[in-house]
N, C-alpha and C positions, 0 to 999 in steps of 0.2 A: 619695824622691819630693818633688817641688816643689809648693807650693801653687798651684792654678790659680784656684780661686773661693773667695772669703771673703765670707760675709754676716755683717755685724756689726751687732747691735742694730737689725735692721730693723723698723720700726713703720709700719703702714699703717692708716688709718681711712677709713670711708665716712661722709661728712658730709652730712646733709639738713637741712631746716628743722625737721624733727620730732625728729631723734635723731642720735647719733654712735655708729657701729658700729666697735668696736675689733677689726678683723679679724685683724691680725697685730701681736703685741707683743713686741718686743725679741728677735726671732729671730736666733740666730747659728749659722752652719754653716760648715765648712771642708771643701773636697773637693780631693783631690790627683789627679794623673794616673791615668786608668784606673779611678777609683772609680765605683760605681753606688750611688745612695741612693734609698730609698723614703720618701716622705712619706705617712704613713698616718693616717687620721682619718675621722670621719663627715662628712656634708654639714655645711658651715658651719664646719669646724675651722680654715680658713685656708690650706689647701693650695694651691688654685688661686690665691688672691691672692699667696701667697708666690712661686709660679712666675711669675705675671704681673709681679710686682714686679722680678724679676731682669732681665727685658727691658724694663722701663719701659713696660709695656703696661697698667697699672692705669687704667681709665677715669676721667678727671678732667674735670668732676665726675661723680660724687660722691667718687670715691676721691682720697686724698691721702697721699703718702708723708711721714709726720711726721718720721721721723729714721732714722739708720742709714747704712750703706754697703754697696755691692755691688762688691767689688773683683775684677776679672778681669784677670789678667796685670799686676797693678800699677796699673790704672786704676780709678777709681770711676765705674762706669756711670751712677750717679745724677747725676753732674756733667756728663756729656756732653750735647752739643746733640742734637736730634732727627736732624739730618743725620749726625752722627757715629754715632748708634745705628743708623740704617738700614744703615750699612756693616757693622755687627756681626751684626744680625738676619738670620737665614737664611743667613749666611756662616760666622761663627765660632760663633754660638749659635743653635740652631734649636728650634722648639716644635711638637709635634704636639697639636692641640687636641682636647678631649672630643668636640665635634661637628664631624665633617669638613667639613660644609657651611659652617661659619665660615671655613674656609681655601680654599674653592672659590667662585669667581664663577659663579653660575648662568647668565650670559648669554655666557660665553667657553668655547671648547672646552678640554678638560683639557690638550691638547698645547700650546695657546698659553699656558696658565697655568704650566705647568712651565717651558716655554721662557723665559718672561718672568723667572723666578727666576734662570735661568742667565745671561741677558744682563744682569741688573741688577748681578751681581757679577764677571762674566767677560767679556772682550773677545773675542767670537766672533761669527761671522756667524749670520744668522737660520737658515740651512740647517743649520749645524753644531749650533746650539742645539736645533733640532727633532730632530735625529738622536740627540743625547744624551737628549733628553726621551723618546723612543721606547725607547731603551736602558734608561732607568731604570724605565719602565712594565713592560718585559719582566722586569727584575730583581725586581720586586715581584709578579710572576705575572699581569700583565695585557697582553694582546696590544698591541704597539706601534701596530698599525694601527688601534686604537680612539682614536688621539690626536685625531681630528676629532669625537669625540662630546662631548656636554654632561654635566655632573655628574649630572643627573637620570636619565641613562641607565645609571647604575652603582648597584650594591647598596651597602648601608651598609658592608660589609666591604671592597669594592672602593674606595670613597671613602676609607676609613681607610688603605688601602695606597697610594692616590694621595697621601695626606698624608705617608706615609713618604718616598715618592719626592721630594716637594717639599722636605721637611725635610733629606734626606740629599744632595741634589744637589751642594752645595758643600763637602761633606766637613767638616761643623762639628766643632769641638772639644768642645762641649757640646750634649747632646740632652736637651730637656725634654719629658716626656710628661705630659699632664693627662687622667687617667681614659681612657687610650687604648683600652680594650677594652669600655667601657661600651656596651651596646646590641648587642654582637656575639654571634652564636650561638657555641657551644662550638667548632665546627670553625674558624671565623674567628679566634677568640680564640687557639687554639693556633698557627694560622698566623702571627698578628701577633707573638706572643711569639718565635717562631723567627726572624722577619725582624729583630726588634730585637736579639736576641741576636747575630745574625750581623753587623749593622751597628755594634754598640756596642763591639766590641773596640778597646781603646786610646783610647776616648772616655769623657768624664764623662757619665753618665746620671742624670737626676733624674726619678723616676717618682712622680707624685701619684696616689694611688688609695685606694679603700676595698676593693678586691678582693684578698684575702689571697694567692690563688694566683698572681697577677701579680707580687706582691712576691716571693714565694718563688722564682719563676722568673728574675726580672730583677735584683733588688737584692741587693746584698752587705751593705749597712748599712741600718738602719731607724730612722726618727724618728717617734715618735707625736706627733700634734698634737691639741690640744682647746682650743676657745675662743680660738684664735689664739696659743697657747703650746706650746712643746715640753714 
C-alpha cells in the first residue's frame, strides 16, 4: 500500500496574552490507502486540534501551527494557499464536525447548502445539483422532499446525517470525524456508525472521539492522546 497521508512532527499552540497552551506537540502519524484510525483521549487531549490542523482550520488567532508537515499525496498542505486548500476541503478531504450546527447555515435551506457543496467542486447545473442533493438526503435516510426545510426543523441525529451527506458528496479520499456521535441517542448512534461503515470502504477514515464503542466499530488502529502527545 502507498502512503496517502503523513503527519510529521505537527505542533500547534494557542497563544493569548495570558498564556500559551501547547495543544499538540510533535505528533507524527502515517496512513495508507483504506486505513481507519481512532484518535482517542479525554477532552483537551488535542484530538480536535490535530484533526483541524490537517485541514488548516485551526482558528488563528489564537491558534498557531508552530511546526511540522501534513503531507497529502506528496504535497505539504500547510504550505498551500487558502485558495488551494478550498479546492481540497470538501472534495478530497472532508470533515464531519462534533456540532452539526457548525456545518449548517441556519438561514439557508438544507437543500441549498448541500447543492452549494456540489457546485463548488463540480461543473453541474443548479437543477442537477439539487437532484444530487436530494439523492444524498435519501441515501442517509432523510426524505429528499425536505430539501426546502431549514436546519432547525431537523433533529440532532438528522442534522448529523445531513453532515454526512455534505461530507460524502464529492467522494472524498479522506474522511475526518470529530466526536461524531456526541449528543446522539443510542438508536441514532448505531445508525450513524452503520452509515459511516458503508461510506468508508476504500477511504482513509480518521475518527476523533472519547466514546470507546465508536472506536471499536469504526477504527482498525488506535492512537491514545494525552496533553497533546501520543
